[in-house]
N, C-alpha and C positions, 0 to 999 in steps of 0.2 A: 504491500504501499502508499500513496504516492504518500508524501508528508501537507503538498495540498490538501488529500483526500480527509484524511487525520483530519488535518481540522476545518472542516467544512463538515467529519462528521461528527466533529467537539460542540463547533456551534450549535448544528441542527438538537444536538443533545441538549444543548444549555439553554437553546430557547424553545425546544418542548416543555425544561422545567420549569420553565418561569411563564408559559400561556396555567402548566397547570397547580400553579403554586397562585398565578390570578382566579387559578376555574374555582380553587378551596376558597381564597381569598372573600371574595363576591361570595358565591354561593352559600359562605357561613355570615357575615355582613347580614345577608338577604335574608333569613332562616332567623340569625338574629333580630329584624328592625319587627321581621313579618310576626314573632313569637313574640313580645311585646305588648299587640294588637286582637291577634287572633285570641286571647285567652279569652275575646267576644266574641260568641259566633249566633245565630242564625237564631235557634232556639231560644236562644238567651235573651232574645228581645219577645217581647210581649207582646207589640205591638206595633202592624205595619211592617215595612222592608228594609234592613239596614240600604244602605246604599253606601255611596266613596264619588264624589264629585271634584275632582281640581279645582279650585277655587282661587284667586290668587296668591295668598304665598304656600298655598296647604294644601293638601288632600283632603277634604270634609265628610267623616262618614254622619250622617244623617237619614231619619227614617223619616217613610212620605204615606199618606195617605187621607182620602177620599178624589175623590172626580177633578181631575187634571184641570177642567174649565174651569173649578169653581172658587170664587172670593180665598186667596192665600192669606194664610195665617201663620207666622210665623216663632217657632214657643221657644225662648232662650232658657237653658240651667242653672243655676249658681252654685258651688261652691261651698259644703264639698256634695255636689252632690252629679247625679245623673241626666239624661236624656229619657230615663223610667220616669221621674219624674211628673213625665205628660200621657203614662200609658195610660191614664183613662180620658184627659180629657182629649186628647188627640183621633181615639176611634167617638166620642161622642161629638164629637165637631163637623167630621171627617162625616157623619151618618145623618149629621147637618147640610152636610153641599161643602162643606167649605175642600177649601187643598194647604192639607197640613203639613210644613213642613218644619222636624223636631233633628238640627245638629246637637255634636258633638263638641263642645264650646275651644278651642287650639288646648293642647296639653291634658286631652280629655280624652278616655274611648280612641277611635279607630281615627281620627285625626290628626291622620301628623304631618310637617314642615316637608314642604319638596324638596331643600334646602339642608344639608348638612349644616350650611354655613347661615343660615340664619339667625338673627339670634332668637334666641328663645326669649322677645319680649309679654308680660303681662299688662301690661297699660292701658288703661280705658279705649281710648282712641282705635288701638292696634285692635284689641277684640269686634270691638263696635263694623271698621271693616271689612274684619272676616266677613263680615259677615251681605255690608253691599257688595262681596268680590260676588261671595254667595249669591247671591240675589240675582247679576249679570252672570252667574256660571249656569244659574237655572232660569234663567229669562223668563224674571218673576220681578214686572217694573212695578210694584205696589204693592205688598202684602202690612194686612194685620199682625203689629209686635207688641208677641206679649211675655212677661216674664218675671222675675224675679231674684233676687240676694246680687251676682255678676247677670244673670237674664234682667235683671231690673233696669237695672245700671246701661250697658246696651242700648236694647230696646231704645231709653230713657235719651240716649244722645243721639240718635239714627232719628227721633221725633224732632227733635232739636232744630240736629245739620243736613238733612235731607228732610226733610218737613214732604219732599216730591212721593217722593218713596215711601210714603208711607200714610197706610186708609188710617187707622186708626193706634190707637194705644192703650198698653196691659199694666199695670205697672202695681205690681208690692210696693211695698213701704214708701210711696209715694218718690219723687226728684231725687234722683242719688246720682247725681252727676257729677265727679267730685271735684272741688276746686282744695288745689296742696297747699294754697294759705290758708283756706281756712281750716285743713285739718290736722293744721301744722299748731293751733289753737287746744289752747286744756279743755278736759267735760269734766263734769261734775262723775266720783270717783265709783260712783255704784255703775255708770255708761262706761270709767273706763272701767270699770273689771269686766266689762262682756265683753271688748276688744280687747283679749289680756292675751291671744292669737297672734292679734297682729309683732306687741311686744318682744313673743319671742321668735316669730319667723325672723326678727330681724341679726336675731344674734349669732353665729355661727351654731353655737347648740342645739337653736331649736332647726333648721334647718336639715344639723347630722339628725336630727332626733325627731322632725317628720316623716325623714326618708326608713327610717329607722322603721318607723310605728304610725304606718301611714291609715290603715284600717282602723285602728282601736284609736284615731284620732278624732278623724271623720263619724265615728260609733257618737266619742264622746261628745260632739261637737254637735249630732242626729238632738241625743242625748237631751241635749240644756237647752236647742232655741227653739224646739216642737218636744213640750214634755212631757203634753198627752197626746202627743200620738205615739201609740201602738204598736209601733214597726218589730214584724219578724224578722230572722238570720237571712231566710231565703230573698226578705225586698232588700233586706240591709244591703246581702251581699252578689245580689246582679249587680248595685251603684256600686258595689264597689270592684271591677273587674274595668270598668272607665277610669281609675284609676293606677291601673299599671300600665298608661301609657310614658313612653320615655322620656318624657320633655312635661308628665304632670309637674314635677316637684321645680325643675325650673322656673315654669309657667306663673307658680303659685306665690315660691317665693318671692319672684321682680315682683309679680298685685303687687306686694301687700308693701315692702319693700318701697317703693316705686311712689307711693302714699301717701307715706310717712318723709318722703322725698330724700332719703337713703340709701337710689337707685338711680343713677340718671336712665330718662328712657330714648327717643331717637330721633333726630333730629331734623329728620321725614314725617315726625306724627306733631312734631312745632305750632304750626301751622293749626291742625286743630281742639292741638291744647288748650290755646292763647283764648282761639274761640269761647268755648270747652269755661275755661276760669271766669268769663262776665257771665256767668251763671244764665245762658240760652233761657227765652218762655220757649214753649212747644203749641204750635198755633192747630197742630191735628187734634180731634175728638181724643177725649181722652176719661179715663174710668182709673181709676187712687186706688185700693185694698192693702188691710192692713188685715193681722190677724189676731181674737184677740190672747188668742193663747204663747205670740209672740215672746222667746226668754231673751229678746237679743236685744229686738226691734219693738219698744212696746207702741203697742196698738194705740194711734195721737186723733182726731177731730178733724185731721189731713188741711187744714186749714197756714200752718206755717208757709205750708209751699203751694197753696193754690192758686196766689197773681203769679206758678210761672206755668198753669196749664190758661190762656187765653182761649181752647175754642171748646167748643161743649164736653165738659166735665163734669165727674160727678166724683166721689169720694165714699167708699162703702167697709164698714169690721165688718169683717168676718167671724163667726164664731169656733167655735175649736178649734181653730185655725193656725200653725206654730207658724216659723218662715219657710218651710214646703209651701207655702199654701198652696199647691195647685193636685201638691200628689196626694194629700190632708183631707181636701175638701175640695174636691173636680169640679159639680157639679157649680159651686158658687164657683172659679175661675175660669170655666165653661163660660154663661149666662153672662159675666164679666164681657166674655169676647163675643158673645150674640150683641151683646145690647151696645156697643161699642163701635159696632155695622152699626148697626140700627142708627145713631148717628152720625154718622159720615154718610148717610144714606140720604136725609134725612137735616141733613144742615144747607 
């Protein structure tokens, strides 16, 4: 064998080994990425069909129910919860002819980032723009928006900044748009006690503790903020599977640190945040809901933020509901969606 032939064979062997190594790496990475979200399977979703769509920065997991030509309704979950907050609301509305979309927010369930290089940002403007991108991807021009906790804040922001995309709004706990300067002001001790986890998350110990005990943490929050909700273990575990998302901890920690001005946002959202810092009014028809058994956001008469809603507006207190109002009192939440739709049609 000539030296040239021997060298050629060595090069071919080396190239083959590199191809095998690359294939193994790619396969392992793909399997790892899929395994973190594949724990949520179709039989674990108790309503609708779990779908995926590329939208903006994300591949969004969502459930769709009801006729495609029905009035669109987008329902947004809070933290630490998932799309199962609407497991009764969604089919209720679908049966009434609404086209219902319930997405996993960034960092939850089967919603994943399209690029490893994207900053895992939990700030309010980023989450709101995710939903605008989802509407664009699904070719939804306008929708009724409903939510609680993170979902209510996101719905409030879209209604305030993009009223042309919003038919009406149902928001649990009222007007929740964050103002970073206002967030720096102290609250009465009892109120501060309710937000203890925000300060815990501000520390390295808190992040490590949350990573190690995410399910126990979520269950504690569920019990504290909804003291009258007697959920069973199966109900909890169904939602807890959404916390296995590889970006879950990063998104949650950044969200709460950003709120306290302990972590920066991204410059590309500055314009939106500047507008939100002005506490913009919401001009679309709206209903705000408070649960009378909410352990972290006690029910009020709504007067403190009523002037933020300049369209047809109503505030209601829902008996027996805690912080996860749509799952605890689904009929009341669904009725509010139908009512605000009526407001929009008759304005």
